[in-house]
Residue, then its C-alpha position, 0 to 999 in steps of 0.5 A: m529428517e526429511s530431505n529438502r527435495d522430498f519436502f519440496w515435492r510434498l509441498t508441490r503435491y499439497y498446493s497442486l491439490y489446493t489449486m485444483g480445489f480452488i478452481a472447482f470452488l470457482c466453478v461451483l459458484a459460477i453455476l450457483e450464480h447462474e441458477g439464481m443464488p443471491r449475490s450477497w451469499i456469493g460474497y459471504l461464501f468467498l469471504f468466509v471460505t477463504i478466511g476459514l482456509y487461512a485460519a485452518i492453515g494457521v491452526v495446523c502450523r501452530t508452533s512454539d519452537v523458536p526457529e520454527y516460530y521466527v524463521a519457519g525452521r530455515r527449510v522453505p524451498p526457494l520457489f515457495n519462499g518466492m511465492a510467500t514473499a510475493a504475497d507478502w509484497i503484493s499488499a493492499a497498495t499493490f492489489i487495490s491502489l496501484a491500478g487506481g494510481l495509474y488510472l488517476q496519474g497516467f504515466d506518472g503512476l509507473a513510478y511505483i512499478l519501476g521503484w518496487t521491482g527495481g528494489y528487489v534487484l537491490v535486495a538480490l545484489l546488496i542484502a539478501p544473501y549476506l543476511r542469510k549467511f549471517g543467519q539470525y532472526t531479525i534485522a536488528d540482530f544483524l545490525a547489533a552484531r555488525y556494529p558492536g560498540k564499547y558497551g555491546g550492540n544494544l544501542i544500535r539494536i534499540l534504534a533498529v527496533a524503533a525504526t522497524i516498528l515505525i516503518s512496519f506500523t505505518y505500513v500495516v495500518a494501510q493494510i488493515y484499512g484495505v481489509g476494512l474497505i473490502t469486508s465492508r464492501f462485500t458484507g455490508i457491515d460497518f467499515s470499523i467492524g470490517i476492520f476487526l473482522g479481518l483482524a481476527s483472521i490475521l491473528v489466527c495465522s500469525f498468533l498461533g504459528g509465527m513465520r511457519a504458519i504465515t509462510w504456508t498461508q502466504v503461498a496459499q494467498y498468492i495463488i488466490i491473488l494470481f487468480a483474482y487478478l488474471i481471470p478478470v483482466i483476461w476476460l476484459s482483454a477478450k471482451h475488448t480485443t478478442v485476444p485474451v492476453p492482457p499485455v497484447a490487449y493493452g497495446a491494442v486498446l491504448p491507441k483507441l484510448n489516446a484518440i478518445e482523450h484527444k477528443l475529450e480535451s477539445d470537447p466544448k462541453e468538457q471545457e465548460i465543466r473545466k471552467i466551472f472548477q477553475v471558477r471554484a478554485d479562484d473563489y478559494e484563492r480569494k478566500l485564502k488571500n483575505l484570511p482571517r476576514s473571509w473566515e469570519e464573513g463565511r461563519i456569519e453568512a452560514q449562521n444567518h442562513i440557518d436562522e433564515v431557513k428556521r424563520n421560513t415556515h415553509a422550509s422542510l426538515a431536510e433543508i433545516k438539516a442541510a443548513s445545520r450541517m453546513l454550519s457544523s462543518y464550517p472551519k472552526s478557526p482561520e488556521e483550519a480554514e486555510r488548510r481546508w480551503s487550500e486542499a479544496r483549491a488544489a482539488n478544483l485546480i486538478r479537475a480544471q485541467p484536461p484529462v490526464s494522458q495515459t501515455e504522455p510522460f510528465p505532461g505539464r503546461d510548460k517546461e518548468s511544470s513538466d520538469i517538476k513532474r519528471n523530478n518527482f517521478l525519479a525521486l519516487v522511484f529512488c525512494l521506493m527502490l531503496g525503501t524496498a531494499a530496507l523493509p524489515h518484513i521483506l528482508m526477514r523472509y530470506y532468513t527462512t531459506p536452507t542456504v545462501a544459494a537458496a536465498r539468491k534463487s528465492v529473490f529470482w522467484t519473488l521477482f518472477f511471481i511479482m512480474l506476473i501481477y505487475l505486467t497485468v496492472p497497466a493492462l487492467t488500468v487501460l481496459v477499465k478506463y476505456d470501458i468508462y470512457t466509452s460506456l459512461v461518458g456521454s450517457s444519460y443521467s437518467h440511466l446511470p449504471d448500478w455500480v455508480y449508485y452502489w459505490a457512491n453509497i458505501d461512504k456517504v461522507n467521502p463518496l468513492v464515486s461522485i457524478t454531478d450534472l454541473n452544466r445541467d445538460g442531462l449527459v455525463q461529461l468526464g469532468e463531472i466524474s470523480v472516482d477514488g483510485d482505491i475502487i478501480v480494481l474492486a469495482m472493475p468486474e461491475i464496470a465491465g459487466l462481468p458476472y458477480f462471482i468474479s467480483g467476489l473473486v477480486a475481493a477475495g484476492g484483495l483480502a488475501a493481499a492485505l492479510s498476507t502483508a499484514d501478517g508479515l508486518l505484525l510478526t515483524i513488529s512483535n518479533a522486534l519487541s520480544h526477541d530484540i528488546y525483551y530477550k536480547v536486552v531485558d531478560p537474556s535468560a528467558s526460556s524459548q517458551k517464554r520468548v514465543t509467548i511474549s511475542k504472541l502477546l505483543l503481536l495481539v497488542v500491536a494488532l489492536l493498536a493498528a486496527y484502531a489507527a486504521s478505523l480512523k481512516p488516516g489517508d489513502i493507501l498509496s500515500m501511507v505506504g509511500a511514507a513507509f518506504s521513504l522512512a525505511g530507505s532513510t533509516l535502515f538502508p545506509a546502515l545495512v548496505l555500508g555494513v556489508f560493503w564498507k569495513r570502516a563503518n562503525q557503531a557511532g557512524a551507524v547511530a548517526g546515520i540512522v538518527c540523521g536520516f530519520l530526522m531529515c525524512v520526518y522533518y521534510m514530511l511534516h514541513t511540506n505535508p498540509t495534513f501534518g500542518g506543513n505547507a506545500a510551498a515549503q517543498w525543496f525543488h518541488i519534491a512531494p512529501i512522499s519522496a522525503g527519502v530523496f533527502g533522508v538517504p543522502v543525509g543518512i549516508a553522509a552522517m554515517v561516513i563522516v562520523s565513522l571516519l572521525t571515530p575509531p575503526p571496528d575491532e578485528g572480530t567485526i572485520a572477521l564477521i564482514d569477511h565471513i558473510r561476504t564469502p560465497 
């Protein structure tokens, strides 16, 4: 059998040739653009060449061997497992939305970077080496063996599978949403069709070769992600500072951006725009106070307006349609009106505030509002860290290394490869913001750049970019610009005036990020169902071939369900992903960590911890999130729903400890297992 060292050098040769080939591909596209190739062709080439490449790797790596399908044969070298895990990790949320979060939230957006990187420290110290020493296939395998009860570990296994599916499904819907956004942007096809087009490439990898195909595809995807993120930011850095090193450019541009922010804060025109939004917010406040009478009056007014327009013989068809749309979109009940008007009031209040400072920590009108922001920042970091350390699709990757020592090294390489991207994200945000503040703000409405019109027309119901001349002065004020955070990275090359092939490269990187994470998540869900439920609970005598076939069929079903959910556009990517982290931390983190470090923990305690942590987390999300019928006024200590894990984790740990102490201790076999996995 080939030695690990020979295998490592063979992989190094393959991926070096792949990298050189990709660089040559970029050079060819740059030349073709210079020679006049249509932009749409460049977009299609990027899209289909990269998807075809991933599909080819999936076909070459197809397998029905159980260890290869579930854990890539346990022979992935630490360096390459680090790259694959980084690709698995750098999802659509990181690639597409993280810079947008920093753009819109300023300093507060750093919570995502701190929480996600800190989570890998917990993975390295508390979980990854012990899972690899245990050496099975899934997280549920470990929990079932660690918490055997009177009737075996099936109860805890089923709970772990339920948690895994819920967490991974929430997360994968966000990735497929990102796939739809990118494919529709670069092919011009409908968003829903774009989702299913991207889904086909996901299935080719995960369906044919399982973890083996996904691992080698993710290494290829990471290389594209790295090129897609670094090249345009290095280009921007050189444009604004003559120093093509993003962290250096970041430091040079930040003081200039701060000076512009202070100037805009006191600008009379900007203050005029902010007053308009404050008036609108006050109007919604009055409507909310007068419900249900205000809803009834508004409905009658909308009906009278359409009747009046129809009676007017000079009214155009466009005016009649606009009046009809106004009536059809009017809230159908006082309850719906309360929800929609509350959201509109909150949105107008945000735009009534001065521009968010990129550097000021926890800005607020007074000490109380500043403290609320600080508490939410810390709560989000806490949830993201513990959620990262409990994400099933990430932890599964550490089953694929040859040894326990390799698992530890693998976490180091994962952090290194993630760091290359994360050090660049704040620089990208500041450079793009500086570009918008200096080139778009203050420009004439008659000379808006092409990228504004393009992105505004992609989704006409909820425009990704909206610029409206509210004070009728013919000039663009910052307060008149509304930008969806999800387009900051994708539109960056056009905002900065870079060549179009760079736009194609960024889209290919975003697609690689979404596909790599979706692959891992879908495999995690199907493996949980096929291995943990079908093989371990329903039919323990199933053959290897049957187990893999069942996994593939379930993967197809789950993928189609996730694509359908994503086509409904359930919310912004960052919020969906944040919910998955709170759920992961609340349900699985206590059972995993206490299972390794506290011998007294037993099955009854683990069941109580998982159930109580989950219920606490879900209750808080539903109770405080207006999208789910909750009320933001019901928040505890003003903690946002995305950080529900800050309550779920302590409740889960407390329930686990109390119930474990009140019930009989684990048997000698369980204690021996703990001693075994804790031995270096």
